[in-house]
DRENLUMDREN-435830 format. One line per 4 residues: number of its first residue (from 1); for each residue x, y, z of C-alpha. Coordinates in pm, 1 decimal, padded with zeros to 6 digits, always signed. Each point is the difference from the previous one (the first is absolute). Layout:
BEGIN
NUM> X Y Z; ... $
//
This chain:
BEGIN
1> -09108.4 +05001.8 +01093.2; +00111.8 +00389.7 +00029.2; -00307.5 +00249.3 +00068.0; -00071.0 +00217.9 -00302.7 $
5> +00038.9 +00388.4 +00030.1; -00099.5 +00248.8 -00286.9; +00095.0 +00371.4 +00031.9; -00038.3 +00239.4 -00293.8 $
9> +00088.4 +00353.3 -00093.6; -00253.5 +00222.8 -00215.4; +00104.9 -00029.7 -00381.1; +00152.9 +00312.2 -00082.5 $
13> -00136.5 +00234.0 -00282.6; +00230.0 +00019.3 -00294.8; -00072.3 +00361.5 -00047.2; +00229.4 +00074.6 +00315.6 $
17> +00359.7 -00002.7 +00051.0; +00109.7 -00222.5 +00290.1; +00034.0 +00205.9 +00325.7; +00059.6 -00028.3 +00360.2 $
21> -00368.9 -00091.8 +00080.5; +00011.0 -00285.5 -00244.1; +00334.9 -00123.5 +00175.5; -00136.4 +00035.2 +00335.2 $
25> -00308.8 -00215.5 -00058.5; +00203.6 -00270.3 -00216.1; +00269.4 +00002.6 +00282.4; -00261.6 -00065.4 +00275.5 $
29> -00151.9 -00300.9 -00187.6; +00361.4 -00133.6 -00073.1; +00087.2 +00027.0 +00394.6; -00315.0 -00193.6 +00061.1 $
33> +00056.6 -00258.8 -00269.6; +00364.2 -00072.2 +00115.2; -00091.7 -00009.7 +00367.8; -00298.1 -00256.4 -00071.9 $
37> +00244.3 -00200.7 -00210.9; +00262.7 +00022.2 +00312.1; -00290.4 -00142.8 +00223.2; -00059.6 -00299.7 -00241.7 $
41> -00308.8 +00132.8 -00207.4; -00050.0 -00077.2 -00361.7; -00015.5 +00361.4 -00131.1; -00159.7 +00128.7 -00317.5 $
45> +00096.7 +00382.2 -00038.4; -00158.1 +00201.0 -00292.0; +00064.5 +00307.5 -00145.9; -00043.4 +00149.1 -00358.0 $
49> -00132.8 +00267.2 -00221.6; -00343.4 +00148.7 -00098.5; +00011.9 +00064.7 -00368.5; -00338.0 +00083.5 -00133.3 $
53> -00213.5 +00319.2 +00001.4; -00066.5 +00342.0 -00145.0; +00310.5 +00161.3 +00139.2; +00247.1 -00250.0 -00141.8 $
57> -00184.3 +00028.5 -00329.2; +00035.6 +00377.4 +00006.6; +00361.7 -00016.5 +00117.9; +00100.8 -00250.2 -00277.4 $
61> -00178.6 +00230.8 -00283.1; +00187.4 +00306.8 +00133.1; +00325.8 -00212.0 +00005.1; -00056.9 -00133.4 -00351.4 $
65> -00006.5 -00353.0 +00085.8; -00270.1 -00271.3 +00069.7; -00125.2 -00057.8 +00347.5; +00175.7 -00352.8 +00020.8 $
69> +00329.5 +00165.5 -00106.7; -00036.2 +00264.1 +00268.4; -00090.0 -00298.1 +00262.4; +00291.6 -00199.6 -00120.6 $
73> +00241.6 +00286.5 +00047.1; -00132.8 +00126.5 +00342.6; -00054.8 -00346.1 +00146.3; +00396.5 -00069.9 -00033.7 $
77> +00077.2 +00293.7 +00221.4; -00222.9 -00168.6 +00293.7; +00172.5 -00339.7 -00047.4; +00347.1 +00138.4 -00018.0 $
81> -00078.9 +00192.6 +00334.9; -00110.3 -00299.3 +00163.8; +00321.0 -00195.3 -00091.1; +00204.3 +00283.0 +00140.5 $
85> -00196.7 +00008.3 +00332.6; +00045.2 -00374.3 +00013.2; -00389.6 -00058.6 -00011.5; -00051.2 -00368.7 +00035.0 $
89> -00351.8 -00007.0 -00199.8; -00124.6 -00355.8 -00095.3; -00198.8 +00151.8 -00310.5; -00037.7 +00322.3 -00200.8 $
93> -00335.6 +00044.4 -00142.9; -00086.9 +00234.0 -00294.0; -00342.6 +00096.3 -00095.4; +00082.3 -00041.6 -00367.2 $
97> +00064.6 -00381.1 +00043.4; -00239.6 -00255.4 -00157.7; -00019.7 -00179.5 +00344.2; -00127.9 +00321.3 +00144.4 $
101> -00230.6 +00077.4 -00262.4; -00158.0 -00348.7 -00016.3; -00041.7 +00029.7 +00393.9; -00172.6 +00346.9 -00021.3 $
105> -00242.1 -00121.1 -00273.6; -00123.0 -00294.4 +00191.0; -00045.3 +00203.6 +00320.1; -00205.8 +00269.6 -00176.1 $
109> -00201.9 -00268.0 -00174.2; -00072.0 -00183.7 +00336.7; -00114.8 +00312.0 +00176.0; -00226.1 +00067.8 -00307.6 $
113> -00146.8 -00334.9 -00023.1; -00113.4 +00046.3 +00373.9; -00171.9 +00327.8 -00103.0; +00234.4 +00218.8 +00177.3 $
117> +00116.5 +00176.6 -00318.0; -00250.3 +00189.2 -00209.6; -00010.4 +00230.6 -00295.5; -00087.1 +00372.1 +00054.5 $
121> +00091.4 +00356.9 -00063.6; +00243.9 +00213.4 +00189.9; +00033.7 +00360.1 +00056.2; +00229.7 +00162.7 +00259.6 $
125> +00325.1 +00180.6 +00032.0; +00321.5 -00183.9 -00108.2; +00354.6 +00044.2 +00127.7; +00233.6 -00133.4 -00265.6 $
129> +00317.2 -00022.4 +00226.2; -00174.5 -00173.4 +00277.0; -00222.9 -00223.7 -00235.1; -00296.0 +00083.5 +00222.7 $
133> -00358.0 +00133.3 -00039.1; -00124.6 +00247.3 +00250.4; -00340.5 +00159.6 +00060.3; -00036.7 +00368.7 -00007.5 $
137> -00049.6 +00030.8 +00375.2; +00333.4 -00163.7 +00050.5; +00212.7 +00232.9 -00218.5; +00164.0 +00308.4 +00140.0 $
141> -00036.8 +00282.1 -00260.8; -00048.4 -00253.5 -00265.1; +00339.2 -00156.3 +00078.0; +00082.1 -00350.2 +00113.8 $
145> -00021.0 -00029.5 +00395.3; +00300.8 -00241.7 -00021.0; +00235.4 +00161.9 -00246.1; -00131.1 +00364.2 -00022.7 $
149> +00005.8 -00032.2 -00391.8; -00277.4 +00101.4 -00231.2; -00288.2 -00242.5 -00049.0; -00220.1 -00050.2 -00316.9 $
153> -00346.5 -00079.2 -00042.2; -00032.8 -00326.8 -00175.9; -00329.3 -00192.7 -00126.2; +00043.9 -00350.9 -00120.5 $
157> -00152.0 -00343.1 -00025.9; +00151.7 -00217.3 +00286.5; -00038.1 -00317.8 +00177.5; -00067.0 +00005.8 +00366.1 $
161> +00105.0 -00201.5 +00292.2; -00275.0 -00026.7 +00273.0; +00237.4 +00111.9 +00285.7; -00294.6 +00140.4 +00188.1 $
165> -00114.9 -00361.2 +00042.6; +00298.6 -00085.4 +00209.6; -00003.4 +00295.6 +00249.9; -00139.8 -00201.9 +00281.3 $
169> +00206.6 -00303.8 -00054.5; +00308.2 +00216.9 -00032.4; -00065.9 +00174.5 +00316.8; -00074.4 -00309.2 +00176.4 $
173> +00329.8 -00153.9 -00127.2; +00208.2 +00313.8 +00121.9; -00176.2 -00014.1 +00334.9; +00040.6 -00380.9 +00045.4 $
177> +00373.7 +00012.6 -00087.8; +00177.1 +00311.3 +00177.5; +00334.5 -00094.0 -00161.7; -00141.4 +00007.4 -00362.9 $
181> +00083.9 +00372.7 -00033.6; +00325.1 +00158.8 +00163.0; +00073.7 +00225.7 +00165.4; -00284.7 +00073.3 +00211.0 $
185> -00040.0 +00359.4 -00115.8; -00043.9 -00134.2 -00360.5; -00262.0 -00255.0 +00111.7; -00209.8 +00269.5 +00147.7 $
189> +00030.8 +00215.0 -00289.6; -00134.9 -00287.1 -00237.9; -00267.1 -00090.5 +00248.2; -00135.6 +00351.4 -00022.9 $
193> +00033.2 +00027.6 -00388.3; -00203.4 -00344.1 -00020.0; -00271.3 +00120.7 +00240.4; -00049.0 +00315.7 -00201.2 $
197> -00146.5 -00246.3 -00284.2; +00171.3 -00202.3 -00283.5; -00119.3 +00099.8 -00360.7; +00015.7 -00246.6 -00285.7 $
201> +00345.8 +00042.9 -00167.8; +00064.1 +00056.2 -00378.2; +00239.3 -00273.4 -00095.9; +00041.0 +00071.2 -00381.4 $
205> +00116.3 +00288.2 -00235.8; -00089.1 +00055.8 -00350.4; +00208.1 +00317.6 -00047.2; +00344.4 -00152.4 -00042.1 $
209> +00138.9 -00353.8 -00139.2; +00290.4 -00080.6 +00231.8; -00128.7 -00271.2 +00221.1; -00139.4 -00350.6 +00015.8 $
213> -00339.3 -00042.3 -00216.4; -00315.0 -00059.9 +00179.4; -00105.6 -00342.3 -00058.0; -00266.0 -00014.4 -00280.5 $
217> +00007.4 +00373.7 -00067.3; +00341.7 +00129.7 -00125.5; -00134.1 +00359.7 -00026.4; +00078.5 +00006.3 +00377.8 $
221> +00329.3 -00045.5 +00188.8; +00012.0 -00121.4 +00350.4; +00033.8 +00274.7 +00280.8; +00368.1 +00037.2 +00065.5 $
225> -00054.9 -00067.6 +00389.6; -00219.3 -00329.5 -00091.0; +00306.7 -00104.4 -00216.9; +00285.4 +00097.5 +00224.3 $
229> -00135.5 -00139.6 +00334.5; -00066.2 -00336.5 -00159.5; +00379.7 -00047.2 -00044.0; +00023.3 -00141.4 +00362.7 $
233> -00177.9 -00299.3 -00117.8; +00100.7 -00023.9 -00369.1; +00367.6 -00030.5 +00116.6; -00114.9 -00302.7 +00192.8 $
237> -00151.5 -00167.3 -00322.3; -00354.4 +00096.7 +00047.7; -00254.4 -00105.7 -00158.2; +00174.9 -00346.6 +00089.7 $
241> -00087.0 +00001.0 +00373.3; +00243.7 -00279.8 +00061.6; +00366.4 +00013.7 -00006.6; +00133.4 +00326.7 +00143.2 $
245> -00324.5 +00166.5 +00038.4; -00115.9 -00284.8 +00205.9; +00324.0 +00014.4 +00210.3; +00033.5 +00350.1 +00064.6 $
249> -00336.1 +00170.3 -00022.2; -00142.4 +00199.3 +00175.0; +00316.6 +00252.9 +00039.4; +00150.0 +00037.9 +00347.1 $
253> +00069.7 +00359.8 -00039.0; -00044.7 +00271.2 -00302.7; +00245.0 +00271.3 +00069.7; -00077.9 +00336.6 -00142.5 $
257> +00006.5 +00380.9 +00025.7; -00289.5 +00160.6 +00171.7; -00086.9 +00184.9 -00323.6; -00136.5 -00335.0 -00128.8 $
261> -00180.8 -00122.2 +00304.2; -00359.5 +00028.1 -00109.5; +00069.0 -00207.3 -00327.2; +00131.5 -00257.0 +00219.2 $
265> -00245.3 -00019.9 +00287.6; -00327.2 +00088.1 -00168.2; +00031.2 -00092.6 -00379.6; +00238.0 -00307.0 +00013.5 $
269> -00198.3 -00177.9 +00264.8; -00345.9 +00066.2 -00154.3; +00124.3 -00144.6 -00339.0; +00119.3 -00309.1 +00195.2 $
273> -00335.3 -00040.3 +00178.8; -00176.5 +00041.6 -00312.7; +00217.7 -00289.8 -00168.0; -00020.8 -00212.3 +00307.2 $
277> +00367.0 -00000.7 +00094.3; +00162.0 +00040.1 +00326.2; +00102.1 +00374.8 +00120.3; +00355.1 +00094.7 +00079.4 $
281> +00102.0 -00042.2 +00361.0; +00151.8 +00360.0 +00054.6; +00054.4 +00307.3 -00187.2; +00263.9 +00222.6 +00156.3 $
285> +00020.3 +00359.3 -00137.2; +00317.3 +00181.1 +00086.3; +00069.2 +00366.2 +00002.6; +00166.1 +00254.0 -00247.8 $
289> +00353.6 +00109.0 -00011.4; +00055.9 +00400.7 +00001.7; +00346.4 +00131.6 -00096.0; +00171.2 +00238.2 +00245.5 $
293> -00359.1 +00101.8 +00115.6; -00147.4 +00050.3 -00345.9; -00229.6 -00220.2 -00214.1; +00192.1 -00193.4 -00262.9 $
297> -00091.8 +00150.8 -00364.7; +00169.1 +00040.1 -00318.4; -00067.0 +00360.4 -00021.8; +00209.5 +00045.5 +00329.8 $
301> +00268.2 -00239.7 -00132.4; +00027.6 -00154.7 +00332.7; -00114.0 -00380.7 -00115.4; +00241.8 -00217.3 +00158.8 $
305> +00138.5 -00242.3 -00219.6; +00101.7 -00354.2 +00156.4; +00244.1 -00086.7 -00267.1; +00187.6 +00294.7 +00100.3 $
309> -00013.4 -00070.6 +00380.6; +00130.4 -00353.6 -00049.3; +00291.5 +00128.3 -00211.3; +00079.5 +00267.3 +00257.1 $
313> -00060.5 -00190.5 +00344.0; -00016.3 -00369.2 -00092.2; -00301.1 -00219.2 -00033.5; -00003.9 -00141.6 +00377.6 $
317> +00029.7 +00349.7 +00150.2; -00290.3 +00123.7 -00195.0; -00197.7 -00333.7 +00079.8; +00065.7 +00079.5 +00362.7 $
321> -00058.6 +00378.9 +00002.7; -00358.0 -00041.4 -00186.2; -00134.4 -00262.7 +00249.5; +00164.7 +00132.9 +00319.2 $
325> -00065.9 +00373.5 -00025.4; -00378.2 -00000.7 -00001.9; -00246.9 -00216.9 +00178.0; -00170.8 -00183.3 -00303.1 $
329> -00365.2 +00130.8 -00052.5; +00100.4 +00366.3 +00093.8; +00134.9 +00278.0 -00222.9; +00371.4 +00059.5 -00016.8 $
333> +00243.6 +00275.3 -00114.8; +00304.4 -00091.4 -00204.7; +00322.1 +00202.0 +00043.7; +00369.9 -00099.9 -00096.0 $
337> +00100.8 +00134.5 +00336.4; -00214.4 -00245.3 +00182.5; +00115.3 -00288.9 -00222.8; +00372.1 +00082.8 +00057.8 $
341> -00050.2 +00030.2 +00365.6; -00169.7 -00361.3 +00009.2; +00300.5 -00131.1 -00190.1; +00243.9 +00146.0 +00232.3 $
345> -00161.0 -00059.9 +00339.4; -00190.5 -00316.0 -00048.9; +00166.3 -00195.1 -00281.5; +00370.6 +00120.7 +00040.3 $
349> +00025.9 +00061.2 +00383.5; -00231.6 -00245.5 +00137.1; -00032.0 -00306.1 -00246.2; +00354.9 +00019.0 -00164.0 $
353> +00201.2 +00098.0 +00294.6; -00142.9 -00282.8 +00195.6; +00101.1 -00254.1 -00250.0; +00341.9 +00172.1 -00063.8 $
357> +00075.6 +00019.5 +00375.9; -00116.4 -00365.5 +00084.2; +00189.7 -00159.9 -00279.7; +00313.0 +00199.0 +00036.5 $
361> +00021.6 -00116.9 +00376.6; -00059.9 -00357.2 -00086.8; +00288.0 +00043.4 -00245.2; +00213.3 +00162.4 +00261.4 $
365> -00066.4 -00225.5 +00293.9; -00058.3 -00338.0 -00168.5; +00127.8 +00003.3 -00338.3; -00312.8 +00046.4 -00157.0 $
369> -00147.9 -00327.6 +00094.5; -00316.7 -00030.5 +00218.6; +00045.9 -00162.1 +00336.3; -00256.5 -00204.9 +00196.3 $
373> -00189.3 +00203.3 +00249.1; +00054.6 -00063.4 +00373.0; -00240.3 +00055.7 +00297.0; -00277.9 +00252.8 -00059.4 $
377> -00024.4 +00309.2 +00230.3; -00298.2 +00196.5 +00071.2; +00127.3 +00282.0 -00238.9; +00028.1 -00261.2 -00282.1 $
381> -00344.5 -00145.8 +00086.5; -00159.4 +00358.4 -00056.4; +00177.7 +00047.9 -00325.0; -00112.2 -00353.9 -00123.7 $
385> -00352.9 +00052.3 +00113.1; -00010.7 +00341.2 -00151.6; +00099.8 -00140.6 -00334.2; -00269.2 -00289.8 +00034.3 $
389> -00263.1 +00260.7 +00091.9; +00070.5 +00186.1 -00289.9; -00101.6 -00281.2 -00245.7; -00345.2 -00006.2 +00123.9 $
393> -00031.0 +00386.6 +00008.1; +00116.0 -00001.8 -00370.4; -00250.3 -00258.7 -00099.9; -00285.8 +00193.3 +00181.4 $
397> +00085.9 +00337.8 -00165.3; +00036.0 -00144.1 -00348.8; -00325.1 -00182.1 +00029.2; -00143.4 +00357.6 +00076.4 $
401> +00200.9 +00139.5 -00282.1; +00191.1 +00238.1 +00251.3; +00323.0 -00015.5 -00180.4; +00145.2 +00288.5 +00174.1 $
405> -00059.1 -00171.1 +00347.4; +00148.5 -00315.5 -00108.8; +00319.5 +00158.0 -00112.0; -00006.3 +00196.9 +00335.9 $
409> -00039.5 -00337.8 +00198.9; +00327.7 -00130.3 -00206.4; +00178.4 +00315.4 +00070.8; -00054.6 -00021.0 +00377.3 $
413> +00186.6 -00329.0 -00000.5; +00283.1 +00160.0 -00233.5; +00013.0 +00278.0 +00278.5; -00011.1 -00259.0 +00279.8 $
417> +00297.3 -00187.7 -00167.3; +00213.8 +00325.5 -00013.9; -00101.7 +00040.7 +00361.3; +00083.5 -00354.0 +00086.6 $
421> +00350.9 +00036.9 -00134.7; +00059.5 +00316.7 +00220.4; -00128.1 -00196.6 +00286.5; +00202.1 -00302.4 -00025.3 $
425> +00311.8 +00186.4 -00110.4; +00183.2 -00285.0 -00203.7; +00310.9 +00201.1 -00017.3; +00029.2 -00013.3 +00365.5 $
429> -00087.0 -00374.5 +00026.0; +00266.5 -00078.1 -00270.6; +00277.5 +00121.6 +00247.7; -00072.3 -00272.8 +00239.0 $
433> +00063.8 -00341.7 -00114.2; -00223.9 -00139.3 +00265.3; -00280.7 +00174.0 -00161.9; +00039.8 -00161.4 -00336.1 $
437> -00318.8 -00218.7 +00021.3; -00209.8 +00312.6 +00108.9; +00144.2 +00194.1 -00301.9; -00099.9 -00290.8 -00228.1 $
441> -00353.9 +00009.6 +00136.0; -00017.7 +00377.7 -00050.2; +00128.9 -00037.9 -00367.7; -00245.2 -00273.2 -00050.0 $
445> -00327.7 +00181.6 +00113.5; +00127.9 +00305.1 -00196.7; +00022.4 -00170.2 -00329.2; -00292.5 -00259.4 +00054.8 $
449> -00236.3 +00311.3 +00069.1; +00113.7 +00157.8 -00327.3; -00071.6 -00308.8 -00182.8; -00362.2 +00008.5 +00111.2 $
453> -00018.2 +00365.1 -00079.7; +00152.1 -00037.5 -00371.1; -00233.7 -00312.3 -00064.8; -00321.9 +00235.7 +00084.9 $
457> +00158.3 +00293.4 -00216.5; +00005.2 -00219.7 -00307.9; -00371.1 +00116.8 -00046.0; +00101.0 +00361.6 +00001.5 $
461> +00342.5 +00041.4 -00127.9; +00081.2 -00339.7 -00185.7; +00357.3 +00105.9 -00122.5; +00099.1 +00113.9 +00337.2 $
465> -00123.7 -00302.7 +00183.8; +00190.4 -00212.4 -00244.0; +00315.2 +00175.0 +00064.5; -00060.0 -00003.2 +00383.1 $
469> -00093.4 -00367.9 +00010.2; +00325.8 -00097.2 -00217.0; +00221.8 +00214.0 +00230.3; -00150.9 -00219.7 +00288.4 $
473> +00104.8 -00312.8 -00170.7; -00388.1 -00077.9 -00111.4; +00018.6 -00012.7 -00364.8; -00348.1 -00131.6 -00062.3 $
477> -00336.6 +00169.5 -00034.2; -00168.0 +00020.8 +00346.5; -00324.2 -00187.5 +00049.9; -00238.0 -00000.8 +00306.5 $
481> +00190.3 -00270.6 +00172.9; +00330.7 +00226.4 +00008.3; -00176.4 +00262.8 +00231.5; +00034.2 -00236.9 +00301.3 $
485> +00312.0 +00086.9 +00208.6; +00304.9 -00230.8 -00026.4; +00047.3 -00007.2 -00367.2; +00356.7 +00105.7 -00009.9 $
489> +00235.5 -00305.9 +00044.2; +00336.3 +00031.5 +00194.9; +00301.2 -00044.6 -00238.5; -00184.7 +00226.2 -00263.1 $
493> +00275.2 +00234.8 -00175.1; -00135.6 +00348.0 +00016.0; +00190.9 +00281.1 -00204.6; +00010.1 +00375.4 +00119.8 $
497> -00310.6 +00179.6 -00151.3; +00066.2 +00282.3 -00237.5; -00201.9 +00309.9 +00048.3; -00359.4 -00079.5 -00132.5 $
501> -00092.3 +00364.3 -00037.8; +00262.2 +00253.7 -00006.0; -00095.2 +00331.2 +00162.6; -00115.8 +00275.7 -00236.4 $
505> +00123.2 +00361.0 +00040.5; -00314.7 +00189.6 +00104.6; +00122.0 +00335.9 -00099.5; +00067.7 -00112.5 -00358.4 $
509> -00349.3 -00109.2 -00021.9 $
//
């Protein structure tokens, strides 16, 4: 039986237009899902949309539509972008679906029955864009410390979750599980936050209607974060704890942006502790993208629109750039110039050129038919061993979510391939009939190493991987067994490869 693996993105708020940040998280999750499938795991990969709350209600009223009409319209933008980016999600959850509402109601009731949710009165400063209450001491000039927008003082009857009760249990869990919050800098941030003391959390609202009614008191709707975070289990069929829930929970990794770290590493685990459910194994918070050194904002009109990027540069170039350019976990800066440079240097010059050169030589010297390799020299052995070592390196880097380092390891083998051609000089060997076997060996090693490279690239650049493998006479989707050396069979016809990535004129850009 295949081992189970569960990876999630956050659910994206329908008050947003999909931007590069959404694409980045979802691409990282997709690479993880595709890689784990390649390695023989039974993967459940979840994404979706967060459709309740005051912001959606206000935006819908302003647009002259119902909140559900707004959600239906915007949700499609996310779904169509994921199709365009070749995202291989298993499921797409919407918080307006009945399966989700049922699961949230059950979770709320269970925590309430335990005595961990109680009715009280709430008075504090509320930021509508962030859906967050703040104490007066946390405000900066009466503005939200997160988004710097005005807050308003609200007093309302509210249900409270006894989050304070779980402070010590949460701290003990974080300290006993060093991998639970990643990267390490984020872990330290959360430990400090928890040690300052957790307050009980308001988990209902009465000032608007667009949400899931509190069980037994429909004057209240469930707080949007209690509702949204629960998607990770409702998509698995919770409250039915058999089936997918029994198979995939607890989640292997929640991938999120650093702005929602506290909700995922303080609120969510304490909700689960109160309900007696297992806690996710890992939460990884990645950094933010700036654009040409500036923060992305609508007012600056510098929001990078992923659909436009794909139309202009192609899906795999965008996938490669976003995961190669910046170490996952750090902030990154986007520029068209950097993207074009990566396409020309890494994709056209290195990757594409190697395939083009080697398949053209096979055509010229052996009529495009792969020959059996002869005796291995030290040079061949070093190239084969470098290719084999890369497989283990990539595995370790992906386990650590170090996507840029995994790609770097693959590119080192691509560079070694170009160097191997220069050192073995097939064009010289071809002039000597007695070196025919040596030439066959060199051609085999060149092409077999690339077969392994393109198999691994299936997680990052699915279309390019498929094209490369087809060129190499390997039309099937790769699996873990295909990573072993010696997969290509002598006698395989191999056609000359077309340019996978045509160069882009940098001045024009």
